[in-house]
C-alpha positions in Angstrom: -24.0 -108.1 -14.6 -23.0 -105.2 -12.4 -25.4 -104.2 -9.8 -25.3 -101.2 -7.7 -26.4 -99.9 -4.2 -29.0 -97.8 -3.9 -26.4 -95.6 -2.4 -24.0 -95.8 -5.8 -26.8 -94.9 -7.9 -27.4 -92.0 -6.0 -23.9 -90.9 -6.0 -23.8 -91.4 -10.0 -26.8 -89.9 -9.9 -26.0 -86.8 -8.6 -22.3 -86.8 -10.3 -24.2 -87.1 -13.8 -25.9 -84.2 -13.3 -23.0 -82.0 -12.4 -21.4 -82.5 -15.4 -24.8 -82.4 -18.0 -25.2 -79.0 -15.3 -21.7 -77.5 -16.1 -21.6 -78.6 -20.1 -24.8 -77.4 -21.3 -23.4 -74.1 -20.7 -19.3 -75.0 -21.9 -20.8 -77.0 -24.8 -23.2 -73.8 -25.9 -19.4 -71.9 -25.2 -17.1 -74.3 -27.4 -19.4 -74.9 -30.3 -16.7 -74.2 -33.1 -13.9 -75.0 -31.4 -12.0 -78.7 -30.8 -10.9 -78.4 -27.7 -7.6 -80.0 -26.0 -6.4 -78.1 -22.9 -6.9 -74.7 -21.2 -5.3 -71.3 -21.5 -4.2 -69.4 -18.5 -7.7 -67.9 -18.1 -9.1 -71.3 -17.9 -10.9 -71.4 -21.7 -10.0 -74.3 -23.7 -7.5 -74.1 -26.1 -8.6 -74.8 -30.0 -6.8 -77.4 -32.3 -9.1 -76.4 -35.0 -7.3 -73.1 -35.3 -4.2 -74.2 -33.9 -0.5 -74.4 -34.7 1.4 -78.2 -35.6 0.9 -80.0 -33.4 -1.8 -79.2 -32.0 -4.0 -78.8 -34.8 -6.1 -79.9 -36.7 -4.3 -82.8 -36.8 -3.9 -83.5 -33.1 -4.8 -87.1 -31.9 -6.8 -86.3 -29.6 -9.2 -84.2 -32.0 -11.9 -87.1 -31.8 -12.4 -86.4 -27.7 -14.7 -83.2 -28.1 -16.9 -84.8 -30.1 -16.6 -88.2 -28.7 -17.7 -86.2 -25.1 -20.3 -84.1 -26.9 -22.6 -87.4 -27.8 -22.1 -89.3 -24.7 -24.0 -86.1 -23.1 -26.0 -85.7 -26.0 -27.1 -89.9 -25.8 -27.9 -89.1 -21.5 -29.7 -85.9 -21.9 -31.5 -85.8 -25.7 -30.4 -82.4 -25.4 -29.7 -80.9 -29.0 -27.0 -78.2 -28.1 -24.8 -81.2 -27.2 -25.2 -83.2 -30.6 -25.0 -79.7 -32.4 -21.7 -78.8 -30.8 -20.9 -82.5 -31.9 -21.4 -82.5 -35.6 -19.5 -79.2 -36.0 -16.9 -80.8 -34.4 -16.9 -83.6 -36.9 -16.7 -81.0 -39.9 -14.3 -79.2 -38.7 -11.9 -82.3 -38.2 -12.6 -83.1 -42.3 -9.7 -80.7 -42.9 -7.6 -83.8 -41.0 -8.1 -85.1 -43.9 -5.4 -83.4 -45.8 -3.1 -83.2 -43.2 -2.7 -86.4 -44.7 1.3 -86.8 -43.5 0.7 -85.5 -39.9 -1.6 -88.7 -39.5 -0.8 -91.4 -37.7 -2.3 -94.3 -35.9 -4.7 -92.3 -33.6 -7.2 -92.2 -36.5 -9.0 -94.6 -34.6 -9.7 -91.6 -31.5 -10.5 -89.1 -34.0 -12.9 -90.3 -35.9 -14.6 -94.1 -34.4 -15.9 -91.7 -31.5 -16.9 -89.0 -33.4 -18.2 -89.4 -37.3 -18.4 -93.3 -36.3 -20.9 -92.5 -33.4 -22.4 -90.4 -36.0 -23.5 -93.1 -38.1 -24.0 -95.6 -34.9 -26.6 -93.0 -33.6 -28.6 -91.4 -36.7 -27.1 -93.3 -39.6 -25.9 -90.4 -41.3 -24.4 -91.4 -44.7 -21.4 -88.7 -44.4 -20.4 -89.9 -41.1 -19.7 -93.5 -42.3 -17.8 -92.4 -45.3 -16.1 -90.2 -43.1 -15.4 -93.6 -40.6 -14.7 -95.8 -43.3 -11.7 -93.4 -44.7 -10.3 -93.7 -41.6 -10.5 -97.2 -40.9 -8.7 -97.0 -44.2 -6.0 -95.6 -43.6 -5.2 -97.3 -40.3 -5.7 -100.3 -42.2 -3.3 -98.7 -44.6 -0.4 -98.6 -42.1 -0.4 -102.5 -41.4 3.0 -104.3 -41.3 2.2 -108.0 -42.5 5.6 -109.3 -41.6 5.4 -108.0 -38.5 1.4 -108.4 -38.0 0.8 -105.0 -36.0 0.2 -101.5 -37.5 2.8 -98.7 -37.2 2.2 -96.4 -34.5 4.3 -93.0 -35.8 5.5 -91.8 -39.3 9.1 -91.7 -41.1 9.8 -88.7 -38.6 9.2 -90.7 -35.2 11.5 -93.5 -36.8 14.8 -92.1 -37.3 16.7 -95.6 -35.9 15.1 -96.9 -38.6 12.6 -99.5 -36.4 8.8 -98.6 -36.2 7.9 -97.5 -32.8 4.9 -99.6 -31.4 3.1 -97.8 -28.6 0.0 -99.6 -25.9 -2.2 -96.7 -27.3 -2.5 -98.9 -30.5 -4.8 -101.0 -28.5 -7.8 -98.3 -28.3 -7.3 -97.7 -32.1 -8.4 -101.0 -33.4 -12.3 -100.7 -32.6 -12.0 -99.2 -35.8 -10.9 -102.4 -37.3 -13.2 -104.4 -35.9 -16.2 -102.0 -36.9 -15.3 -101.4 -40.4 -14.8 -105.4 -41.5 -18.6 -105.4 -40.3 -19.1 -102.2 -42.3 -16.9 -103.2 -45.4 -18.3 -107.3 -44.5 -14.3 -107.3 -45.3 -12.7 -109.9 -42.3 -9.7 -108.4 -43.2 -10.1 -105.7 -41.1 -11.0 -107.7 -38.2 -8.2 -110.1 -38.7 -5.3 -106.8 -38.9 -6.8 -105.8 -35.5 -6.1 -109.5 -33.7 -3.1 -109.8 -35.3 -2.1 -106.8 -33.6 -3.6 -107.2 -30.7 -2.6 -110.6 -30.6 1.3 -108.6 -30.8 1.7 -106.3 -28.5 -0.1 -108.6 -26.1 3.1 -110.5 -26.5 5.5 -107.2 -26.8 4.0 -105.1 -24.7 3.1 -107.3 -21.3 5.4 -108.3 -19.2 4.8 -111.3 -16.2 4.0 -109.0 -13.8 0.7 -107.3 -15.8 3.0 -104.3 -16.5 3.0 -102.5 -19.8 5.8 -101.2 -21.9 5.1 -97.7 -23.9 6.5 -98.2 -27.0 8.7 -101.2 -28.4 10.9 -100.9 -31.2 10.0 -103.5 -34.0 12.6 -103.9 -37.1 9.9 -103.9 -39.8 12.0 -106.2 -42.9 11.5 -109.2 -39.5 9.2 -108.1 -37.3 11.7 -109.0 -34.6 10.7 -106.8 -31.1 13.9 -105.1 -31.0 13.7 -103.6 -27.1 11.2 -101.1 -25.1 11.4 -97.4 -24.7 10.3 -95.7 -21.9 7.9 -93.1 -23.5 6.1 -91.1 -21.7 6.5 -93.2 -18.4 9.2 -92.0 -16.3 12.1 -94.4 -17.8 12.4 -97.3 -19.4 10.6 -100.4 -17.4 8.5 -98.2 -15.3 5.3 -98.4 -15.2 3.1 -95.2 -17.1 -0.1 -95.3 -15.9 -1.8 -94.2 -18.5 -0.6 -96.9 -20.8 -1.8 -99.5 -18.1 -5.1 -97.6 -18.9 -5.2 -98.4 -22.9 -4.2 -101.7 -22.0 -6.7 -102.5 -19.6 -9.5 -101.0 -22.1 -8.2 -102.2 -24.9 -7.6 -105.6 -24.3 -11.5 -105.7 -23.0 -12.8 -103.9 -26.0 -11.1 -106.8 -28.1 -12.3 -110.0 -26.2 -15.4 -107.8 -26.7 -15.0 -107.4 -30.6 -13.7 -111.2 -30.5 -15.1 -113.1 -27.4 -11.5 -114.6 -27.0 -10.6 -115.2 -23.9 -7.2 -114.3 -24.1 -7.9 -110.7 -24.7 -10.4 -110.8 -21.4 -7.1 -113.2 -19.5 -4.8 -109.9 -20.2 -7.3 -106.9 -19.6 -7.6 -108.6 -16.1 -3.6 -109.2 -15.6 -2.6 -106.2 -16.0 -6.1 -104.2 -14.6 -4.6 -106.1 -11.0 -1.4 -104.8 -11.5 -3.3 -101.3 -11.3 -5.3 -102.0 -9.2 -2.6 -103.3 -6.2 -0.3 -99.8 -7.5 -3.4 -97.5 -7.1 -4.8 -99.2 -3.4 -1.7 -98.2 -1.8 -1.9 -94.9 -3.3 -5.6 -94.3 -1.6 -6.5 -94.7 -6.0 -5.1 -90.7 -6.2 -3.4 -92.0 -9.0 0.5 -91.3 -10.6 2.2 -90.4 -14.0 4.2 -93.4 -13.3 3.5 -95.8 -10.8 7.3 -95.9 -10.3 8.1 -92.3 -10.4 9.8 -90.9 -7.5 8.3 -89.0 -4.9 9.1 -86.2 -6.1 7.1 -83.9 -7.9 4.6 -85.1 -7.0 3.1 -85.7 -10.7 -0.6 -86.8 -11.1 -3.1 -88.2 -14.3 -6.0 -88.6 -13.8 -6.3 -89.1 -17.0 -5.3 -92.6 -15.9 -7.3 -93.2 -14.0 -10.9 -92.7 -15.4 -9.6 -94.2 -18.7 -8.9 -97.4 -16.8 -12.7 -97.2 -14.9 -13.7 -97.3 -18.0 -12.3 -100.4 -19.2 -12.5 -102.0 -15.2 -16.7 -101.4 -15.8 -16.0 -103.6 -18.9 -14.3 -106.3 -17.4 -17.0 -106.3 -14.5 -20.0 -106.4 -16.9 -18.2 -110.0 -18.5 -16.3 -111.7 -16.0 -17.9 -114.2 -12.8 -20.0 -113.2 -10.2 -16.8 -113.9 -7.6 -14.5 -111.0 -9.5 -17.6 -108.2 -10.2 -17.3 -106.5 -6.7 -13.4 -106.3 -7.1 -13.3 -104.8 -10.9 -16.8 -102.8 -10.0 -14.8 -101.1 -6.8 -12.0 -100.4 -8.1 -13.3 -98.5 -11.2 -16.0 -96.8 -8.1 -12.7 -95.9 -5.4 -11.0 -94.1 -9.1 -13.7 -92.4 -9.6 -14.9 -91.2 -6.4 -11.3 -90.0 -5.4 -11.5 -87.8 -9.1 -14.3 -86.5 -7.9 -13.2 -85.5 -4.5 -9.8 -84.2 -5.1 -9.9 -83.2 -8.8 -13.3 -82.7 -10.4 -14.4 -79.3 -11.1 -18.2 -78.9 -11.9 -18.3 -75.1 -11.0 -18.4 -73.0 -15.1 -15.6 -71.2 -14.1 -13.2 -73.2 -16.1 -14.3 -74.9 -19.7 -12.4 -78.1 -18.0 -14.1 -80.6 -16.1 -11.0 -82.3 -14.4 -7.4 -81.3 -13.0 -4.4 -83.1 -12.5 -4.3 -84.7 -16.0 -0.7 -84.8 -17.6 0.9 -86.0 -20.9 4.4 -87.4 -20.1 7.1 -87.3 -17.8 9.6 -85.8 -19.0 12.5 -85.0 -16.8 13.4 -81.1 -16.8 10.3 -80.1 -19.1 8.6 -78.3 -16.4 5.3 -78.3 -15.4 4.3 -77.8 -19.0 1.7 -80.6 -19.6 1.7 -81.8 -16.0 -1.3 -81.3 -13.2 -3.3 -79.3 -15.5 -6.5 -80.4 -17.7 -6.4 -82.8 -21.1 -9.9 -83.5 -22.7 -9.9 -87.2 -22.9 -9.8 -86.9 -19.0 -12.8 -85.5 -19.5 -14.5 -87.6 -21.9 -13.7 -90.8 -20.2 -14.8 -89.5 -16.6 -18.0 -88.9 -18.7 -17.8 -92.3 -20.5 -17.5 -93.8 -16.6 -20.1 -92.9 -15.4 -22.2 -92.6 -18.7 -21.4 -96.9 -18.3 -22.7 -96.9 -14.4 -25.4 -95.0 -15.6 -26.4 -97.7 -17.7 -26.8 -95.7 -21.1 -26.5 -97.8 -24.4 -24.4 -97.6 -26.7 -21.0 -98.8 -26.0 -18.5 -96.0 -28.2 -16.1 -98.4 -29.2 
């Protein structure tokens, strides 16, 4: 049970109203787009008409309609519903790009079509989400008990790459098990979560981004640096995926080991963020220069911390809730743009730490940062349902 002080409630109300005030304008302006980042003018780019890889099959394309549904639930403003439903229909074109799809169909359809169905009962939306769930289930390797993340072009050494992000995709399978009345989907998700817990979570609570798996034996071969600074470093968004993802597996299964894992990873994240005044870098072990931040990691972690706070003992609630609030307040003070001068809500979002890549994708705007920041405020406002 989360209890907020009067000042905290007032701050949350103020932030929600600022987001709503901005996004009423931005949503109407971008009703026929699926945004990812912004151009040099501060206008959202469009994956619905973009070129590969930032095209209709790009993995983040569910966040814009999910973002709109969050705002619709909290305001009942039809502009958000219309924008969400338009994006969902545009996303239908991704089903035709079969060879470009991946495990992130969870991100793409669970919080877009899946939320539409759960809120409105839309039958076409239900079918879209079930198509995505069936595709995700087809990626399951029964020998290694994991869901393959990427496709053959990424598996050049014969091993499958299993990434920590996957923990946020398997809620689609938990949902599909109920919709299909078929426990196989839930068992796939459980087996996958168990594999990731074993292969990705280190003893100190930090997480690998990528671990290569032998698809013939299921043996974990070795970790890769992925989007973090280097092999063995602590990519902050990977930590956030793990916090939130294992918390969600606990919510869907009631298995205490997932909550324990979510707390373990959360404790490591909190310890690292606290000594940085809650300003989250792209990697907790990156060098001081250049300064690269990632507010997407902070916002996603806050969402997971709030869910942990809801279910843990009263003695632990303050630790996790306080950390979530500190992360969100740091974003509000340092990185949020509530004006309509630019379409994005958050600044200082970063894709990945790739030495030599220059400034592309670093300290910029990314749609899932806006989504998770808004979702965290949505949770603290007490809105339901949980979208995942």
